[in-house]
C-alpha positions in Angstrom: -1.8 8.4 -34.1 -0.9 4.7 -34.0 -1.1 3.6 -30.4 -0.2 0.3 -28.9 -1.4 -1.1 -25.5 0.4 -4.0 -23.9 -0.3 -6.2 -20.8 0.2 -9.7 -19.6 -3.4 -10.9 -20.5 -6.0 -10.0 -23.1 -8.5 -10.2 -20.3 -7.2 -7.3 -18.3 -7.0 -5.0 -21.3 -10.4 -5.9 -22.6 -12.1 -5.6 -19.2 -10.1 -2.7 -17.5 -9.1 -0.5 -20.5 -12.1 -0.8 -22.7 -13.3 2.7 -21.8 -9.8 4.2 -22.7 -9.7 2.2 -26.0 -13.1 3.5 -27.1 -12.3 7.1 -26.1 -9.1 7.1 -28.0 -10.7 5.5 -31.1 -13.4 8.2 -31.1 -10.7 10.7 -31.4 -9.3 9.1 -34.5 -6.4 7.0 -33.0 -5.7 3.6 -34.4 -5.0 1.0 -31.6 -3.2 -2.2 -31.5 -2.8 -4.6 -28.6 0.3 -6.7 -27.7 -0.7 -9.4 -25.3 -1.1 -13.2 -24.8 -4.0 -14.6 -26.7 -6.9 -15.8 -24.4 -10.7 -16.0 -24.4 -10.9 -12.2 -24.4 -8.8 -11.6 -27.4 -12.0 -11.7 -29.7 -13.4 -8.9 -27.6 -10.4 -6.7 -28.3 -10.7 -7.5 -32.0 -14.4 -6.7 -32.0 -13.5 -3.3 -30.6 -11.5 -2.6 -33.7 -8.0 -3.3 -32.2 -5.3 -4.9 -34.3 -4.1 -7.8 -32.1 -0.5 -8.9 -31.9 -0.1 -12.2 -30.0 2.7 -12.4 -27.4 3.7 -15.6 -25.8 4.9 -15.1 -22.1 4.9 -16.7 -18.7 3.9 -13.9 -16.4 5.3 -15.8 -13.4 8.5 -17.2 -15.0 12.0 -16.3 -14.0 14.1 -18.4 -16.4 16.7 -16.0 -17.9 16.6 -17.6 -21.3 12.8 -17.3 -21.5 12.9 -13.7 -20.3 15.5 -12.8 -22.9 13.4 -14.4 -25.5 10.3 -12.4 -24.3 12.3 -9.2 -24.4 13.3 -9.9 -28.0 9.7 -10.8 -29.0 8.5 -7.5 -27.6 11.2 -5.6 -29.5 10.4 -7.4 -32.7 6.7 -6.6 -32.3 7.5 -2.9 -31.8 9.8 -2.9 -34.8 7.1 -4.3 -37.0 4.4 -2.1 -35.7 6.3 1.2 -35.1 3.6 2.8 -33.1 3.6 6.6 -32.3 3.3 5.8 -28.6 3.0 2.8 -26.2 0.9 2.4 -23.1 2.0 -0.6 -21.0 0.5 -2.3 -18.0 1.6 -5.1 -15.6 5.2 -5.8 -14.4 7.0 -7.6 -17.3 5.2 -5.6 -20.0 6.3 -2.4 -18.3 9.9 -3.4 -18.0 10.4 -5.2 -21.4 8.4 -2.7 -23.4 10.2 0.1 -21.7 13.6 -1.3 -22.7 12.5 -1.9 -26.3 10.9 1.6 -26.6 14.0 3.1 -25.2 16.1 1.4 -27.9 13.7 2.4 -30.7 13.0 6.0 -29.5 9.3 5.3 -29.1 7.4 7.4 -26.5 6.4 5.1 -23.7 4.0 5.6 -20.8 4.0 2.7 -18.3 1.2 2.3 -15.7 2.5 0.7 -12.5 -0.6 -1.4 -11.6 1.1 -3.0 -8.6 4.6 -4.4 -7.7 3.9 -8.0 -6.8 5.6 -10.0 -4.0 9.2 -9.4 -5.2 9.1 -5.9 -3.8 8.3 -7.3 -0.4 11.8 -9.0 -0.3 15.2 -7.4 0.0 17.1 -10.2 -1.9 18.8 -10.4 -5.3 15.6 -10.6 -7.3 14.4 -7.3 -5.8 17.7 -5.6 -6.7 17.6 -7.0 -10.3 14.0 -5.9 -10.8 14.8 -2.4 -9.5 17.7 -2.1 -12.0 15.4 -3.2 -14.8 12.8 -0.7 -13.8 15.4 2.1 -13.7 16.5 1.3 -17.3 13.0 0.8 -18.7 11.7 4.0 -17.3 14.8 6.2 -18.0 13.2 8.0 -21.0 9.5 7.5 -20.4 7.9 11.0 -20.6 5.3 9.9 -18.1 5.0 7.1 -15.5 1.6 6.5 -14.2 1.1 5.2 -10.6 -2.1 3.8 -9.1 -1.2 4.6 -5.5 1.0 7.2 -3.6 3.0 4.4 -1.8 4.3 3.0 -5.1 5.1 6.3 -6.5 7.0 7.4 -3.3 8.9 4.1 -3.4 10.0 4.5 -7.0 11.0 8.2 -6.5 12.9 7.5 -3.3 14.8 4.6 -4.9 15.8 6.8 -7.8 13.9 4.7 -10.3 12.1 7.7 -11.8 12.1 11.5 -11.2 9.0 12.7 -9.4 8.4 15.4 -12.1 7.7 12.6 -14.7 5.1 10.8 -12.5 1.4 11.2 -12.3 -0.9 9.6 -9.8 -4.1 8.0 -11.3 -7.2 6.7 -9.5 -6.4 3.1 -10.4 -7.8 2.1 -13.7 -10.8 4.2 -12.9 -14.3 2.8 -13.0 -17.2 3.3 -15.4 -19.9 4.6 -13.0 -22.6 4.0 -15.6 -21.7 0.4 -16.0 -21.4 -0.1 -12.3 -24.3 1.8 -10.8 -25.1 1.9 -7.1 -27.3 -0.9 -6.0 -29.3 -1.3 -2.7 -28.0 -3.9 -0.2 -30.0 -7.2 -0.7 -32.3 -8.6 2.0 -30.7 -10.3 5.0 -33.1 -13.1 5.6 -30.6 -15.6 4.2 -27.6 -14.0 6.0 -25.0 -11.6 5.2 -22.9 -12.5 2.2 -19.2 -11.5 2.3 -17.7 -11.7 -1.2 -14.0 -12.0 -2.1 -13.3 -11.3 -5.8 -9.8 -12.2 -6.9 -7.5 -14.8 -8.5 -7.3 -17.7 -6.0 -3.9 -16.7 -4.6 -2.6 -16.8 -1.0 -1.1 -13.4 -1.6 -4.6 -12.1 -2.2 -5.7 -13.4 1.2 -7.8 -16.2 0.1 -6.7 -18.6 2.8 -7.0 -15.9 5.4 -10.6 -15.4 4.3 -11.4 -19.1 4.8 -9.6 -19.1 8.2 -11.7 -16.0 9.3 -14.8 -17.9 8.2 -13.7 -20.8 10.4 -13.3 -18.4 13.4 -16.7 -16.9 13.0 -18.8 -20.0 12.1 -20.1 -20.4 15.6 -20.3 -16.8 16.9 -21.7 -15.2 13.8 -23.6 -17.9 11.9 -25.4 -15.2 9.8 -22.2 -14.6 7.8 -21.8 -16.3 4.5 -18.5 -16.4 2.7 -18.1 -16.6 -1.1 -15.0 -16.8 -3.4 -15.3 -15.5 -7.0 -12.3 -15.7 -9.4 -10.2 -18.1 -11.4 -7.8 -20.7 -10.0 -4.3 -19.8 -10.9 -2.4 -23.1 -10.9 0.7 -21.5 -12.6 1.3 -19.1 -9.7 3.6 -20.0 -6.9 1.0 -18.4 -4.6 -1.9 -20.3 -6.2 -4.4 -22.1 -4.0 -5.1 -25.5 -5.5 -8.7 -26.5 -6.3 -8.4 -29.4 -3.8 -7.9 -27.0 -1.0 -10.8 -24.8 -2.1 -13.0 -27.9 -2.3 -12.0 -28.8 1.2 -13.1 -25.5 2.5 -16.4 -25.9 0.6 -16.9 -29.4 2.1 -16.2 -28.0 5.6 -19.0 -25.4 5.1 -16.6 -22.4 5.3 -17.1 -20.9 1.8 -19.0 -21.2 -1.4 -16.7 -21.2 -4.5 -18.6 -19.5 -7.4 -16.0 -20.1 -10.1 -15.0 -17.2 -12.4 -17.0 -14.8 -14.4 -16.7 -12.1 -17.1 -19.3 -9.9 -15.4 -19.0 -9.4 -11.6 -22.1 -7.1 -11.4 -24.7 -9.7 -10.5 -22.5 -11.1 -7.8 -21.9 -7.6 -6.3 -25.7 -7.1 -6.2 -26.1 -10.2 -4.1 -23.2 -9.3 -1.7 -23.5 -7.3 1.5 -19.8 -6.4 1.6 -16.7 -7.1 -0.5 -13.5 -8.4 1.2 -9.9 -8.4 0.0 -7.4 -9.4 2.7 -4.4 -9.0 0.2 -0.8 -8.7 1.3 0.2 -8.5 -2.4 1.6 -5.0 -3.5 -1.6 -4.0 -5.3 -2.0 -1.0 -7.6 -5.6 0.0 -6.9 -7.6 -3.3 -6.7 -10.2 -3.4 -9.4 -12.4 -5.6 -7.4 -12.6 -3.0 -4.7 -13.2 -0.2 -7.2 -16.1 -1.9 -8.7 -17.5 -3.0 -5.4 -17.4 0.6 -4.1 -19.1 1.9 -7.3 -21.8 -0.7 -6.6 -22.2 0.9 -3.1 -20.8 -2.0 -1.2 -18.9 -1.7 2.2 -15.2 -2.7 1.9 -13.1 -4.7 4.2 -9.4 -4.9 3.2 -5.9 -4.7 4.4 -3.8 -1.7 5.4 -1.6 -2.2 2.4 -0.6 0.1 -0.5 -3.5 0.4 -3.0 -6.0 -1.3 -0.7 -5.9 1.3 2.0 -6.6 4.1 -0.4 -10.2 3.0 -1.0 -11.3 2.8 2.7 -12.2 5.6 5.1 -12.0 3.7 8.3 -15.4 3.2 9.8 -17.1 5.3 7.1 -17.2 3.0 4.1 -15.5 -0.1 5.6 -12.6 -1.4 7.8 -8.9 -1.8 7.4 -7.1 -4.8 8.9 -3.4 -5.7 9.3 -2.0 -7.9 6.6 -1.6 -11.6 7.2 -3.9 -11.4 10.2 -6.8 -13.7 10.2 -7.9 -12.7 13.7 -7.9 -9.1 12.7 -9.9 -9.9 9.7 -12.4 -11.9 11.7 -12.8 -9.0 14.2 -13.6 -6.6 11.3 -16.1 -9.0 9.8 -17.7 -9.4 13.2 -17.9 -5.6 13.6 -19.6 -5.4 10.2 -22.1 -8.1 11.1 -23.0 -6.6 14.5 -23.6 -3.1 13.0 -27.3 -2.2 12.3 -28.5 -2.5 8.7 -28.7 1.3 8.5 -25.0 1.6 9.3 -24.2 -0.9 6.6 -26.3 1.0 4.1 -24.5 4.2 5.1 -21.1 2.5 4.4 -22.2 1.5 1.0 -23.4 5.1 0.2 -20.0 6.4 1.3 -18.2 3.9 -0.9 -20.2 5.1 -3.9 -19.6 8.8 -3.0 -15.8 8.1 -2.8 -15.5 6.6 -6.3 -17.8 9.3 -7.8 -15.5 12.0 -6.4 -12.1 10.4 -6.9 -12.1 7.3 -9.1 -14.2 8.1 -12.2 -12.8 6.5 -15.3 -12.9 9.8 -17.1 -10.0 11.1 -14.9 -7.8 8.3 -16.3 -8.9 8.9 -19.9 -8.1 12.7 -19.6 -4.6 11.8 -18.2 -3.8 9.9 -21.4 -5.3 12.6 -23.5 -3.0 15.1 -21.9 0.0 12.8 -22.4 -0.8 12.4 -26.1 -1.0 16.2 -26.5 2.5 16.4 -25.3 4.0 13.6 -27.5 1.9 14.4 -30.6 4.7 16.3 -32.3 7.1 13.4 -32.0 8.8 12.7 -35.3 8.3 9.2 -36.5 11.3 9.3 -38.7 13.5 9.4 -35.6 12.5 5.9 -34.7 14.5 2.8 -35.6 12.9 -0.1 -37.4 
């Protein structure tokens, strides 16, 4: 079958869907990718994917630009005429769904998170819900990464529950992310936050917690890893991060294509997000690497923590609560921290293996395999 994957960056598809791509190719499927071109596009092409460039502003809300994006997606599908489309991220789920509905192409969106708009009750929220309802109207399957998002969509009438399936996030390759022992503690306890540098991801809360703990728990070391996102309304500017570094609160490690060496040097991974996450990839990979987790009691984030066993949950937007959890982690004996790490690894082995996700897509393709290409409109 000819299959098309689409998302708002080449980076996310190359890094989070490579296992799925290879598994589908091994079964004889031909894959193309519709996404913005970036530094990770060559990796997709090296995998054997046909690449279709898509210009888009993932944070934009200008109606003319959004209409142009919808038309560009529709033209790409008309030229490619895939047998099925798998989409990821908010705009790609909506616009690809609308275009697939018009053209009669089987379409399976993966709701990887809802973003800040779903935290509001204003006009934008209502518009987005209406678009989702139209985009998902004929999707044979809608994948969700956490039960909160699925319950919200079902209760709002955006998709019937019978056409939904809950996935363990994007899954994690347990061989690529093996368990690693916690590093020595002679240079302190390193707390690592891996994310885009967004306020919604809790980056500023992380720095504030570091400030609160600087005197009482000097053994704690705080590090930020991830790209600066100057285009996002929630982006933390480099000048603010540099000020935190100058104050001695955090180390900024820049961004990377391979998080594994940084996970090996960390004693815990922290994500104080109040963003509507799907299942955060940074926490999945950290858990696979046998790291304790400290994150917020928010959809997606909470699913990866068993309180007190493999980490701690804190209220969203609560720097004091975050500081208290970090202090609790620091005051625990090393044996307890090691046990938390082992519990994280056991959780992902049992529930978040990437093979579960791959099998879900195989099952879907078996259902749509008899779809008649002649029925589609070019």
